[in-house]
C-alpha positions as CSV (number, residue, x, y, z in Angstrom):
1,M,111.3,83.8,70.9
2,D,108.6,85.9,72.3
3,A,110.4,88.3,74.7
4,V,113.8,89.2,76.1
5,E,114.5,90.4,79.6
6,A,117.3,92.8,78.8
7,H,120.3,93.6,81.0
8,G,119.1,97.2,80.5
9,T,121.1,99.3,82.9
10,G,119.8,102.5,81.3
11,T,123.2,103.8,80.1
12,R,123.7,105.6,76.8
13,L,126.5,103.3,75.8
14,G,125.4,99.8,76.9
15,D,121.6,99.9,76.1
16,P,122.0,100.9,72.4
17,I,124.6,98.1,71.9
18,E,122.3,95.5,73.5
19,A,119.2,96.7,71.6
20,Q,121.0,96.7,68.3
21,A,122.3,93.1,68.9
22,L,118.7,92.0,69.6
23,L,117.4,93.8,66.5
24,A,120.1,92.0,64.4
25,T,119.2,88.6,65.8
26,Y,115.8,88.0,67.2
27,G,114.3,91.1,65.4
28,Q,114.9,89.8,61.9
29,T,112.4,87.7,59.8
30,R,109.6,88.5,62.2
31,D,106.1,89.7,61.3
32,T,105.5,93.3,62.5
33,D,102.3,92.1,64.3
34,R,104.4,89.7,66.3
35,P,107.4,91.8,67.6
36,L,110.0,90.7,70.1
37,W,108.9,92.2,73.4
38,L,111.8,93.9,75.2
39,G,111.8,94.8,78.9
40,S,113.9,95.0,82.1
41,V,113.0,94.4,85.7
42,K,115.6,97.0,86.7
43,S,113.0,99.7,86.1
44,N,111.0,98.1,89.0
45,I,113.6,97.1,91.5
46,G,116.8,98.8,90.4
47,H,120.2,97.1,89.7
48,T,120.6,94.2,92.2
49,Q,124.3,93.8,91.1
50,A,125.2,90.1,91.4
51,A,121.6,89.1,91.7
52,A,120.5,91.0,88.6
53,G,120.5,87.9,86.4
54,V,118.4,85.8,88.7
55,A,116.0,88.7,89.2
56,G,115.4,88.7,85.5
57,I,114.8,84.9,85.5
58,I,112.3,85.1,88.3
59,K,110.4,87.9,86.5
60,M,110.2,85.8,83.3
61,V,109.2,82.6,85.0
62,M,106.4,84.4,86.9
63,A,105.4,86.1,83.6
64,M,105.0,82.7,82.0
65,H,103.1,81.4,85.0
66,H,100.6,84.3,84.8
67,G,100.5,84.5,81.0
68,T,101.3,88.2,81.2
69,L,104.3,90.3,80.2
70,P,104.6,93.2,82.7
71,P,105.5,96.7,81.4
72,T,108.8,98.3,81.9
73,L,108.6,101.6,83.8
74,H,109.8,105.0,82.6
75,A,110.4,103.8,79.0
76,D,107.5,105.4,77.2
77,Q,109.8,106.9,74.5
78,P,112.4,104.6,72.9
79,T,115.9,105.9,72.8
80,T,116.9,107.7,69.7
81,E,120.4,106.1,70.0
82,V,118.9,103.0,68.4
83,D,117.4,102.5,64.9
84,W,114.3,100.6,65.8
85,T,113.2,100.3,62.1
86,T,115.9,97.6,61.4
87,G,113.9,94.9,63.1
88,A,110.7,93.9,64.8
89,V,111.6,94.7,68.4
90,Q,109.2,96.6,70.7
91,L,109.5,98.0,74.2
92,L,107.1,96.7,76.8
93,T,105.5,100.0,77.7
94,Q,102.2,98.4,78.5
95,E,101.1,95.0,79.9
96,Q,100.8,92.3,77.2
97,R,98.9,89.1,77.4
98,W,101.2,86.2,76.8
99,L,99.7,82.9,75.6
100,D,101.1,79.8,73.9
101,A,101.2,80.0,70.1
102,E,99.4,77.2,68.2
103,S,102.5,75.4,67.2
104,R,104.9,76.0,70.1
105,P,105.1,77.0,73.8
106,R,106.1,80.4,75.1
107,R,109.8,81.2,75.1
108,A,111.8,84.0,76.5
109,A,115.5,84.9,76.9
110,V,117.2,86.6,79.8
111,S,120.5,88.5,79.5
112,S,122.9,89.4,82.3
113,F,126.2,91.1,81.5
114,G,129.0,91.3,84.1
115,I,131.4,94.3,84.3
116,S,134.3,91.9,84.0
117,G,133.1,90.6,80.7
118,T,131.2,87.5,81.9
119,N,128.0,87.5,79.9
120,A,125.1,85.2,80.2
121,H,122.1,84.7,77.9
122,T,119.5,82.1,79.0
123,I,116.5,80.8,77.1
124,I,113.5,79.7,79.1
125,E,110.5,77.7,77.7
126,H,107.1,77.3,79.2
127,V,106.0,73.8,80.1
128,P,102.4,73.1,79.2
129,D,100.1,72.0,82.0
130,R,99.7,68.2,81.7
131,G,97.3,67.9,84.5
132,L,99.8,66.6,87.0
133,R,98.3,65.8,90.4
134,E,99.5,67.5,93.5
135,P,101.9,65.4,95.6
136,T,100.2,63.6,98.4
137,E,101.5,63.5,102.0
138,T,103.2,60.2,102.5
139,H,105.4,58.9,105.3
140,P,106.2,55.4,106.7
141,P,103.4,53.9,108.8
142,G,104.0,54.7,112.5
143,A,106.8,57.2,111.8
144,A,107.2,59.8,114.4
145,I,106.6,63.4,113.2
146,P,107.5,65.6,116.2
147,W,106.2,69.1,116.5
148,L,108.9,71.2,118.1
149,L,107.9,74.3,120.1
150,S,110.2,76.7,121.9
151,A,110.0,80.1,123.6
152,R,112.1,82.3,125.9
153,N,110.0,81.4,129.0
154,T,107.2,79.2,130.1
155,A,104.5,81.7,129.7
156,A,105.5,82.4,126.1
157,L,105.7,78.7,125.4
158,R,102.1,78.1,126.7
159,A,100.9,81.1,124.7
160,Q,102.5,79.7,121.5
161,A,100.8,76.3,122.1
162,G,97.5,78.0,122.5
163,R,97.8,80.0,119.3
164,L,98.8,76.9,117.4
165,A,95.9,74.9,118.8
166,E,93.5,77.4,117.5
167,H,94.5,76.6,113.9
168,I,94.6,72.8,114.1
169,T,91.8,71.0,112.2
170,A,91.3,67.4,111.0
171,E,92.7,68.4,107.6
172,T,95.9,69.9,109.1
173,S,99.1,68.5,107.5
174,T,101.2,67.2,110.3
175,L,104.3,67.2,108.0
176,E,103.9,70.8,107.0
177,V,103.4,72.0,110.6
178,A,106.4,69.9,111.7
179,H,108.6,71.4,109.0
180,A,107.5,75.0,109.8
181,L,108.2,74.5,113.5
182,A,111.5,72.7,113.0
183,T,112.9,75.5,110.9
184,R,112.2,78.3,113.3
185,T,114.7,79.8,115.7
186,H,114.8,77.7,118.9
187,H,114.8,79.2,122.4
188,E,115.5,77.9,125.9
189,E,112.0,76.8,127.0
190,R,111.0,73.8,124.8
191,A,108.2,71.3,124.2
192,V,107.7,68.4,121.8
193,I,104.4,66.9,120.6
194,T,105.9,63.5,119.8
195,H,103.1,62.0,117.7
196,G,99.4,61.6,117.1
197,T,96.6,62.5,114.8
198,P,95.7,66.2,114.3
199,E,93.0,65.8,116.9
200,E,95.4,64.2,119.4
201,R,97.9,66.9,118.8
202,H,95.3,69.5,119.3
203,Q,94.5,68.0,122.7
204,A,98.2,67.9,123.6
205,L,98.6,71.6,122.6
206,T,95.6,72.5,124.7
207,H,97.1,70.8,127.7
208,L,100.4,72.5,127.1
209,A,98.7,75.9,126.9
210,R,97.0,75.2,130.3
211,G,100.2,74.0,131.9
212,T,99.0,70.4,132.3
213,T,100.6,67.2,131.2
214,H,99.7,65.0,128.2
215,P,101.1,61.6,127.2
216,H,102.2,62.9,123.8
217,T,104.1,65.9,125.2
218,I,107.6,66.3,126.6
219,T,108.8,69.6,128.0
220,G,112.2,70.8,129.0
221,H,114.7,73.6,129.4
222,T,118.1,74.1,127.8
223,N,120.9,76.3,128.8
224,P,121.7,78.9,126.0
225,D,125.4,78.8,127.0
226,N,125.5,75.2,125.8
227,H,124.3,76.0,122.3
């Protein structure tokens, strides 16, 4: 174990109990030049209550991704309520580089303690990069991938089409644009670019922005009272 993301609420009762437990477990039989690094994201964002545990997991996953353990704020002096000499545990008062050891990957633990007594301690391990390729865009041949546009009125719809057309290139992912447009809030004035290559969709958007028709475009209006 390389590091622990502590529950660390900053209380005189809870923090010493947690620190002493870590000293008695992870802090034993360790070389002093390889201490267990101890920190808490609560010093950065406060106590997020029910989301405190997942906030700690996000922090440690991102620390693994970047190979860096971020410092804990406002913890320059360790509390005197804990006997830090009983084990090799050290507070993260400064940023630390975090690389895989020769014989094993990076590992960290995240603690989250509920006021009702529901406690969680999760161990996370870094997955080495095996050179996996990025997923390629695939869809059935001839499949329709509609681009859905909507606005509160015709002028706004045309303006939106014009802005989108400015960003369309031959390398544009039709699937990514379709997903982004489909998951937005939908308004009364609507248009659909039904299919086509990025170049053809660019032409359809340009026609829509000008208020002219295009064979790949369908426009319409919906009554908000019928939603």
